[in-house]
C-alpha positions as CSV (number, residue, x, y, z in Angstrom):
1,M,5.3,-5.9,21.5
2,T,5.2,-2.2,20.3
3,Y,7.4,-1.5,17.3
4,D,10.2,0.8,18.0
5,A,12.0,2.3,14.9
6,S,15.1,3.1,17.1
7,M,15.7,-0.7,17.7
8,P,18.9,-2.1,16.1
9,F,18.3,-3.4,12.6
10,A,20.0,-5.7,10.1
11,F,19.5,-6.7,6.5
12,E,19.6,-10.1,4.9
13,S,18.9,-11.6,1.5
14,A,15.3,-12.5,0.7
15,P,14.2,-16.1,0.5
16,P,13.8,-17.6,-3.0
17,L,10.5,-17.6,-4.8
18,P,9.1,-20.6,-6.7
19,P,10.3,-20.6,-10.3
20,W,7.0,-19.6,-11.8
21,L,6.7,-16.6,-9.6
22,A,10.4,-15.6,-9.9
23,R,10.0,-15.4,-13.6
24,E,7.3,-12.7,-13.2
25,F,9.1,-10.9,-10.4
26,P,12.8,-11.0,-11.1
27,F,13.8,-8.0,-9.0
28,R,16.5,-7.6,-6.3
29,R,14.8,-8.3,-3.0
30,R,16.0,-7.8,0.6
31,V,14.7,-8.3,4.2
32,L,14.9,-5.8,7.1
33,L,15.1,-7.4,10.5
34,Q,14.0,-5.0,13.2
35,G,11.9,-5.2,16.4
36,G,11.5,-9.0,16.0
37,R,9.9,-8.6,12.6
38,R,10.9,-9.2,9.0
39,I,10.1,-6.7,6.3
40,H,10.5,-8.0,2.8
41,F,11.1,-5.4,0.1
42,V,12.2,-4.9,-3.5
43,D,15.3,-2.6,-3.8
44,E,16.3,-1.9,-7.4
45,G,18.1,0.9,-9.2
46,K,20.2,3.9,-8.1
47,G,19.3,7.6,-7.5
48,R,16.2,9.3,-6.0
49,P,14.1,6.8,-4.1
50,V,10.6,5.9,-5.2
51,L,8.7,4.2,-2.4
52,L,5.8,2.0,-3.5
53,V,3.2,1.1,-0.9
54,H,0.5,-1.5,-1.7
55,G,-2.8,-2.1,-0.1
56,N,-5.2,-4.9,0.7
57,P,-4.9,-7.9,-0.2
58,T,-1.8,-7.5,-2.4
59,W,1.9,-7.4,-1.9
60,S,4.9,-5.9,-3.7
61,F,4.2,-8.1,-6.7
62,V,1.3,-5.7,-7.6
63,W,4.0,-3.1,-8.5
64,R,5.9,-5.3,-11.0
65,K,4.7,-3.4,-14.1
66,V,5.3,-0.1,-12.5
67,L,8.7,-1.2,-11.4
68,R,9.7,-2.0,-15.0
69,G,8.5,1.4,-16.1
70,V,10.3,3.3,-13.4
71,L,13.5,1.4,-13.7
72,A,13.6,2.3,-17.4
73,E,14.0,5.9,-16.2
74,E,17.4,7.3,-15.4
75,G,18.4,8.1,-11.8
76,L,15.6,6.4,-9.8
77,R,15.8,3.7,-7.1
78,V,12.6,1.8,-6.4
79,I,11.7,0.4,-3.0
80,A,8.6,-1.7,-2.7
81,P,7.9,-3.2,0.7
82,D,5.4,-5.9,1.8
83,L,3.2,-4.7,4.6
84,L,3.2,-6.8,7.7
85,G,0.8,-9.7,7.1
86,F,1.4,-9.7,3.4
87,G,3.9,-11.1,0.9
88,L,7.1,-12.4,2.5
89,S,7.0,-10.0,5.5
90,S,6.2,-11.3,9.0
91,K,2.5,-12.2,9.5
92,P,0.8,-11.2,12.8
93,A,-1.4,-14.1,13.9
94,R,-4.7,-12.2,14.6
95,P,-6.7,-9.7,12.6
96,S,-6.8,-7.5,15.7
97,D,-3.0,-7.3,15.7
98,H,-3.2,-5.0,12.7
99,T,-3.4,-1.3,13.5
100,I,-2.6,1.9,11.6
101,D,0.1,2.8,14.1
102,L,1.8,-0.6,13.7
103,H,1.9,-0.3,9.9
104,V,3.0,3.4,10.0
105,E,5.8,2.7,12.5
106,T,7.0,-0.3,10.5
107,L,7.1,1.7,7.2
108,A,8.8,4.6,9.0
109,G,11.3,2.2,10.4
110,L,12.2,0.9,6.9
111,W,12.4,4.5,5.6
112,E,14.8,5.3,8.5
113,A,16.9,2.1,8.2
114,L,17.5,2.8,4.5
115,G,18.4,6.4,5.1
116,L,15.9,7.6,2.4
117,Q,15.7,11.3,1.5
118,N,13.7,13.2,-1.2
119,V,11.4,10.2,-1.5
120,I,8.7,10.1,-4.2
121,L,5.9,8.2,-2.3
122,V,3.6,6.2,-4.5
123,A,0.6,4.5,-2.8
124,Q,-2.7,2.8,-3.5
125,D,-5.6,1.6,-1.3
126,W,-4.4,1.3,2.4
127,G,-0.9,2.2,1.2
128,G,-2.1,5.9,1.0
129,P,-2.9,6.6,4.7
130,L,-0.1,4.2,5.9
131,G,2.5,5.7,3.6
132,L,1.5,9.3,4.4
133,G,1.6,8.4,8.1
134,A,5.1,7.2,7.7
135,A,6.0,10.3,5.6
136,A,4.6,12.6,8.4
137,A,6.7,10.8,11.0
138,R,9.9,11.0,8.9
139,M,9.3,14.7,7.9
140,A,8.9,15.6,11.6
141,L,12.6,14.5,12.0
142,D,13.9,15.4,8.6
143,P,12.0,17.9,6.4
144,S,14.0,16.6,3.3
145,S,12.5,13.2,3.6
146,L,9.7,13.7,1.1
147,A,9.9,15.0,-2.5
148,G,6.3,14.4,-3.6
149,L,3.2,12.2,-3.7
150,V,1.7,10.0,-6.4
151,L,-1.6,8.6,-5.1
152,G,-4.2,6.4,-6.8
153,N,-7.5,5.0,-5.6
154,T,-6.8,5.5,-1.9
155,S,-8.3,7.5,0.9
156,V,-6.0,9.7,2.9
157,L,-8.8,12.1,3.7
158,A,-11.9,11.0,5.5
159,P,-15.2,11.5,3.7
160,R,-17.9,13.7,5.2
161,R,-19.8,10.5,6.2
162,P,-16.9,8.2,7.2
163,M,-19.2,5.6,8.7
164,R,-20.8,4.9,5.3
165,T,-18.7,1.9,4.4
166,T,-18.9,-0.5,1.4
167,A,-20.6,-3.9,1.6
168,F,-17.1,-5.5,1.5
169,H,-16.1,-3.6,4.7
170,R,-19.4,-4.2,6.4
171,F,-19.0,-7.9,5.8
172,S,-15.5,-7.9,7.2
173,H,-16.9,-6.9,10.6
174,L,-19.4,-9.8,10.8
175,P,-18.2,-12.4,13.3
176,I,-17.6,-16.0,12.2
177,A,-18.8,-15.5,8.6
178,S,-16.0,-13.1,7.7
179,D,-13.4,-15.3,9.4
180,L,-14.6,-18.3,7.4
181,A,-14.5,-16.3,4.1
182,F,-11.2,-14.5,4.6
183,R,-9.3,-17.4,6.2
184,G,-11.0,-20.4,4.7
185,L,-11.8,-19.2,1.2
186,L,-8.9,-16.6,0.9
187,F,-11.4,-13.9,0.3
188,P,-11.2,-11.5,-1.5
189,V,-8.4,-12.8,-3.7
190,P,-10.6,-15.0,-5.8
191,V,-12.8,-12.1,-6.8
192,L,-10.3,-9.3,-7.2
193,D,-11.2,-8.9,-10.9
194,R,-14.6,-7.7,-10.0
195,V,-13.3,-4.3,-8.9
196,Q,-11.4,-3.7,-12.2
197,G,-12.5,-1.6,-15.1
198,D,-11.1,-4.3,-17.4
199,R,-11.7,-7.6,-15.6
200,D,-9.1,-9.3,-17.9
201,S,-6.4,-7.2,-16.3
202,L,-6.5,-9.3,-13.2
203,G,-7.0,-13.0,-14.1
204,W,-6.0,-16.4,-12.8
205,P,-2.2,-16.0,-13.1
206,E,-2.3,-12.8,-11.0
207,K,-4.7,-14.3,-8.4
208,R,-2.3,-17.2,-8.1
209,A,0.5,-14.8,-7.3
210,Y,-1.5,-12.9,-4.7
211,A,-2.7,-16.2,-3.1
212,W,0.8,-17.7,-2.9
213,P,2.1,-15.8,0.2
214,L,-1.3,-16.6,2.0
215,R,-1.3,-20.3,1.1
216,H,-1.2,-21.4,4.8
217,L,-4.3,-20.8,6.9
218,R,-2.2,-19.4,9.8
219,D,-0.9,-16.6,7.5
220,R,-4.3,-15.2,6.4
221,A,-5.0,-12.6,9.2
222,G,-3.7,-9.7,7.1
223,P,-6.5,-9.2,4.6
224,L,-9.2,-9.4,7.3
225,G,-7.2,-7.2,9.6
226,L,-6.8,-4.4,7.1
227,A,-10.5,-4.7,6.1
228,R,-11.5,-4.3,9.8
229,M,-9.2,-1.3,10.1
230,V,-11.8,0.7,8.0
231,P,-14.0,2.6,10.6
232,D,-17.5,1.4,10.9
233,R,-18.5,3.3,14.1
234,E,-17.8,6.5,15.8
235,D,-15.5,5.0,18.4
236,H,-13.5,2.8,16.0
237,P,-9.8,2.6,17.0
238,S,-8.6,3.6,13.6
239,L,-10.3,7.1,13.7
240,P,-7.7,9.0,15.8
241,A,-4.8,7.9,13.6
242,L,-6.8,8.6,10.4
243,E,-7.7,12.0,11.6
244,R,-4.0,12.9,12.3
245,I,-2.9,11.6,8.9
246,G,-5.7,13.5,7.2
247,A,-4.8,16.7,8.9
248,W,-1.2,16.4,7.9
249,A,-2.3,15.6,4.3
250,R,-4.5,18.7,4.1
251,D,-1.5,20.8,5.2
252,Y,0.9,19.3,2.7
253,R,1.7,21.7,-0.1
254,G,4.4,19.8,-2.0
255,P,4.0,18.2,-5.4
256,V,1.1,15.8,-5.8
257,S,0.0,13.6,-8.7
258,L,-3.4,11.9,-8.5
259,V,-4.0,9.0,-10.8
260,W,-7.5,7.6,-10.4
261,G,-9.7,4.9,-11.8
262,T,-13.3,6.1,-11.8
263,R,-14.7,2.6,-12.4
264,D,-13.5,1.5,-8.9
265,P,-16.6,0.6,-6.9
266,I,-14.6,1.0,-3.6
267,L,-12.8,4.3,-4.0
268,G,-13.6,5.7,-7.4
269,R,-15.6,8.6,-5.9
270,A,-12.8,9.6,-3.5
271,L,-11.0,11.6,-6.2
272,A,-13.1,14.7,-5.7
273,R,-12.2,15.3,-2.1
274,H,-8.5,14.8,-2.8
275,Q,-8.6,17.2,-5.7
276,E,-10.3,19.8,-3.4
277,A,-7.6,19.3,-0.7
278,W,-4.7,19.6,-3.1
279,P,-5.4,22.3,-5.8
280,Q,-1.8,22.0,-6.9
281,A,-2.1,18.4,-7.9
282,S,-1.9,17.1,-11.4
283,V,-4.9,14.8,-12.1
284,T,-5.2,11.8,-14.4
285,S,-8.8,10.4,-14.3
286,L,-9.2,7.1,-16.1
287,P,-12.0,4.5,-16.8
288,A,-10.1,2.0,-14.7
289,G,-10.8,0.0,-11.6
290,H,-9.2,-0.4,-8.1
291,F,-5.9,-2.0,-8.9
292,L,-4.4,0.6,-11.2
293,Q,-1.0,-1.2,-11.0
294,E,-2.5,-4.1,-13.0
295,E,-4.7,-2.0,-15.4
296,V,-2.9,1.3,-16.2
297,P,0.7,1.0,-14.8
298,E,2.0,3.4,-17.5
299,D,-0.2,6.2,-16.0
300,L,1.3,5.6,-12.6
301,V,4.8,5.8,-14.1
302,A,3.9,9.0,-15.9
303,G,2.7,10.4,-12.5
304,I,6.1,9.5,-11.0
305,R,7.9,11.1,-13.9
306,R,6.0,14.4,-13.3
307,I,7.3,14.5,-9.7
308,A,10.8,13.4,-10.6
309,V,11.6,16.1,-13.2
């Protein structure tokens, strides 16, 4: 079924977390019901909205340190959704169910349902193109929807050689082997520390939290689905949507803050093309890895503060 953001929606309280996880993630959580899907999200604070969009294979838990920092500021409201297939949101059954359009429309639907305006969009990994796609959709209807961008270790602009993917993404396209690894072994959760600058920043307790929403085999299509959304050929179905999002991003001239970990083996080198596209951006380059939220959350909070003032 195609997601339609104009469908009726309702909100309900989020289901409880196990005590060990609730202690680490004690934030107000809600669920949006729309189009037959459940979107779980954190909704804390009052004031200008800050929308935090995660990537693969995490969920809103990845933002907990950033949440604490932002909520210490005056006049900010933080919304951190779980993408479909992750966290406590609905989980499509097949990797092929995951498309850029599906995720963009779902995020735009949440944005619309909450009536958000002057949003500071903060995104990492797949959260970048998916969040910008939602921002473009909302701004087409309401130019006051977006106040600025804080982006870290993502790719909203295609590289000059977009088919030159990482070994991780090439592996995800291998039949049988990738299914066994992603579904059977919960790959890549057990090895997330390997993409960090400081490997101690993402240890067993964090991996346990990222594994918990994917504890059932039937719920593990999301990480493989998002990995396979990365183009590996000229006719890949993600390319048209990525090209539209990239064109919109290059035309955007609002405030931008780039916070980048240069020791990220996946997207560390992507900073240069984003700096080139946005000469107005403030840039913080750090010897950190892929999951900045775990390693340098204070620098992301500082980037948000720069947009919020």
